[in-house]
N, C-alpha and C positions, 0 to 999 in steps of 0.2 A: 653059460651065458649069465651076464653083469646084473647081481640084483641089488638095488640099494635102498637099505629100509631107513624110511626118517620117522622118529619116535618124536611126536607132535609135546610141546613145553605151552603152547598157549599163543604162542605166535600169530602173528596176522598175517605175516607172511610166506606160513608153510606150506600153503597153495602154491604160490610161485616158488620157492624152492621147489616141489615135487614136479614142475611144469619146468622148467630148467632144467632138472635131470630127464625128462623124458624127451626135451630136445636136444638133448645129446646122443639120443636115439637110446638109452639105458632104460630098463626096467624097474619101477623106485613104487612104492607103499607106504602110505600114511596111515600110522598106528600110535594107541596112547602110549606113553612112558610106563605104564603100569604091565607092559607086557613080560612075562616072565621072562628068566636068564634060560630057560631051558624051551621056552618056544619061541624064542630070536634063535636060539642054536639051529633049532629045526627049518626054521624058514631059509636057511643057509643065505643070511646077509653076503655080497662080496665086499660090500661098505656099508656104513652106519652114519647118518645125520643127526643129531642134536638138535632140535629149534631151540629159537630162542624164546623167550617168555616172560610175564610181568612180575615175576617172582626175585627174589634173592636166594642164593642159599641159606641164607642164616637164619631166614623165615623159619615159622615153626608151619611144621605138615605141609610145606613145600615137596611137592613132587623133585624124585632125585634116580638113581638108578646103582643097577650091581655093579660090584669094581669088576666083577667079570665080562660084564659088556665090551672092557677095552682090550678083550684076549680073544672074542669072537673075528672080530675084523675089523680095518681101520676103521679112524672114529674121526667124525668132523664135527666141532661143536660151534655152534651160532651163537653169541650173545650168552644166554643165559645156559645155554649146552655146553660153552666154553667156559662156566662159572664149573659146573656140575665135575667136568671133565678134572678142570683143576682140583677143583675139591675131595674128589677119589684119589685123584694123587697124591696128596696129601699135601696140597699146595695151598698159597692164603689168596682170599679173595677180600680186596679190599675197595673201600667208595674214593672216587675220584671227585678233586674240588667242585666240578660240575657235572650234570649228567648228557650223556651225548645220544644222539640220536641221526639216522642216515649216513651219509657220508662223511669219513673225514682223513683230512691227508697222513699219511705214513710218511717216516725218513727209513730207509731201511740202511743198518749200519755195517752190516756184511752180508756180502753177498755166498751167503751158503744154506743149506736143506730146502725150507720152502723159499725161499726169497733167490735162490740159485737163479740168474740171467738178469737181477735187477742191479742197476748200477747205486753202489754204494755213495752213502753221502748226497744221495739225491730223491729228493720230497718225491712221490708221487702225486698225481693231478686226477682228479676227474676226466676220463675219456669218452667220449659218446662214441656209440657203436658202429663209427666212419667206415670199419672195416669189412662189417655187415652191409654197409652201403653199398662198397666197391664192388662186393662179392656177387651182391642183384645182379648189378650194375654189367658185369662180366655175362651174368647167365642170360640178362635179355637182350646182349650184343651178339653173345651165340645164336640164341635163337630167334631173331631178326635173319640173321646170315644164313641160316639153315631155312626158313621160312621163303628167303629170297631166291634161293636156290633151288629149292621145290618148285618157285613157281617159275620157275625160268625153265624146268624139264617137266612142271608136270606131273612130279612125283610125286605118289601119295606116301608110299612108303615115310618120304622124308617130312611129309607134311601130319603124317602122325606122331610122329619122332618131336614136333613141335608144339603138339598136343599135351604130351607127356610133361616137356621143360617148361610150360606157363604152371601146371600147379607144383611145380616145384620152386618157381619164382613167386609165385602166390603164396608159396608156406614161409620163403623167404620175408616178404612184406609181412604175413601175421607178425612171426617172431622178433622183427625189426620193431613193429611196432608199440610191441608187449616190451621189449627192453623201454624202447622212449618213454612209456606210461611211466614205466618202474622208476627214470630216472629224474623223469617230472615230478613227481610224490616223495619220494625222496631228497632232491634236493631242488625249489623252486626258481633257482640262480640257472637251469639249463633250459629253462622252459623255454626262453625265445630262438635260443638253438637248435633243441628238439624238434619242435616246430618248423623250421626251416628246413630240418631233417625229413621230416614229416610229408612234404610237399614235393622235395626230393626223391623220394620215394615214393611219390604214390604215380611222379612223372615218369618214372624207369617203370614200373610194375603197369601202368597202363600202354607203353611200350612194349612189352608182353602179349597183353591182349590186345592191341595191333597184329602182331606178327600172328598169335593163332586167330583171329578174323582170316588172314589171308589165309593159313592152310586148311581153314573150311570152307572158302572159293574154291582150293585148288581141288578138294575132297569132291563139289560142287560138277566142277568142270566135265570132271574124268569121269564117275562113277554117276552124274544125277542125282543124288542124295542129301539133301538138304540135315546136316546132323551137327548143327547149333546146339540141339538139346539134347545132346548124348552123352553118356561117359566116352572116356576115354579107349575103355576095353570094347565097348559096342562099337565106337568107330573103328579099332582096331578090327574086327571081327567082319565087319561091312567092307575096307577095304583089301580083305587077303585075295 
């Protein structure tokens, strides 16, 4: 099983990082950077994330890491965490001409390693999660078709499948909302477009709700049981 250890250096986004990892169906835990290297090895991480933080690696008394950490598992450093890795590897961390916060534009010079698959000499631009919206729409279309087919055949088993898929659509909707909120927080320029996507996503989620209502009606017609306020597991046992 994959296990991601997140060492929190004081970032306001640490919980968001953990949530993103868990949304990818990967187990993660947040711990302070004071954990010993022995403790980290016993935890058996398959990957380690060093969060950002308000400090500079050149400040006195700031949290750092044991160099042996880099040999335990692949390590991703974010903001301050990236500074820690650079310092541990003997690199230098210098001040830029201005501070940066939020998203920044990146120009890929070479299609290799981490940037394999990107087009060289093309700047990356902020992209809202339109693909997530398309995926939610595809799920809703499939769910609605199943609901109509179940209604035509009065098939309670297919009706239960519709109820199960509604939970999946709700999860997609919740995940999309969290992403859009993050985009709006990090870059106010995305607020208008993000709000448009919120309305579209909610409309798609309502399609799923209507398909779910139709499935509940099918079960009521066939079984004479009102299942509107029951869990999917309970409904599944009723229609067997």
